[in-house]
C-alpha positions as CSV (number, residue, x, y, z in Angstrom):
1,M,105.9,116.4,100.5
2,Y,102.3,117.3,99.8
3,L,100.2,114.2,99.4
4,L,101.7,111.5,97.3
5,G,100.3,108.4,95.8
6,T,101.3,104.8,96.3
7,N,102.7,104.1,92.9
8,Y,106.3,103.7,93.9
9,K,107.7,103.9,90.4
10,M,106.3,107.4,89.9
11,A,105.0,109.4,92.9
12,H,102.2,111.8,92.3
13,F,102.0,115.2,94.0
14,F,98.8,117.2,94.3
15,C,97.9,120.8,95.0
16,P,96.4,120.6,98.5
17,N,93.7,123.1,97.4
18,C,92.3,121.7,94.1
19,F,94.1,118.3,94.0
20,D,95.4,119.0,90.5
21,E,98.6,117.1,89.9
22,I,101.7,119.3,90.4
23,K,105.5,119.0,90.2
24,P,107.1,117.9,93.5
25,D,108.9,121.2,93.8
26,A,106.0,123.4,92.8
27,E,105.4,126.4,95.0
28,I,102.3,127.7,93.2
29,C,99.4,125.8,91.9
30,Q,99.1,126.5,88.1
31,S,95.3,126.0,88.1
32,F,94.5,128.6,90.8
33,S,97.8,130.6,91.0
34,I,97.7,130.0,94.7
35,S,100.8,129.7,96.9
36,I,100.8,126.2,98.3
37,K,102.7,127.3,101.5
38,E,100.2,130.2,102.1
39,W,97.2,127.9,101.6
40,M,98.7,125.4,104.1
41,A,99.4,128.1,106.6
42,Q,95.8,129.5,106.4
43,K,94.2,126.1,107.1
44,S,94.2,124.3,110.4
45,Y,95.1,120.7,110.6
46,T,91.5,119.7,111.0
47,E,90.4,121.9,108.0
48,R,93.1,120.2,105.9
49,L,91.9,116.8,106.9
50,I,88.3,117.6,106.1
51,H,89.3,119.0,102.7
52,A,91.4,115.8,102.1
53,L,88.1,113.8,102.1
54,N,87.9,114.8,98.4
55,H,91.4,113.7,97.5
56,P,91.7,111.6,94.3
57,I,93.7,108.9,96.1
58,A,91.6,106.5,98.2
59,E,94.4,105.9,100.7
60,V,94.6,109.6,101.5
61,R,90.9,109.8,102.0
62,R,91.0,106.8,104.2
63,G,93.8,108.3,106.3
64,S,91.8,111.5,106.7
65,I,88.8,109.6,107.9
66,I,90.8,107.7,110.4
67,S,92.6,110.8,111.7
68,L,89.3,112.8,111.9
69,G,87.7,109.9,113.9
70,K,90.6,109.8,116.3
71,L,90.4,113.6,116.8
72,K,86.6,113.4,117.5
73,E,86.3,116.8,115.9
74,I,82.7,118.0,115.8
75,K,83.3,120.0,112.6
76,A,84.0,116.7,110.8
77,A,80.7,115.1,111.6
78,I,78.7,116.4,108.6
79,P,81.6,116.0,106.0
80,L,82.1,112.5,107.2
81,A,78.4,111.6,107.0
């Protein structure tokens, strides 16, 4: 659903804003009282990829780097550096 880890015995779900671990069906982040759907709707795909560079799971960060590289997005140059 939101960004899950690779531990197949127990998937981990994270708030896309603060990356605190949340329940799979959570609609609001308990840390920031922010609606997850609203946060996702307010950010462009590129903005979410740039933000994911700080994700706690390395595979997610790596996927963001690859996706940003393929997009050749100028806004991503400094965060990637």
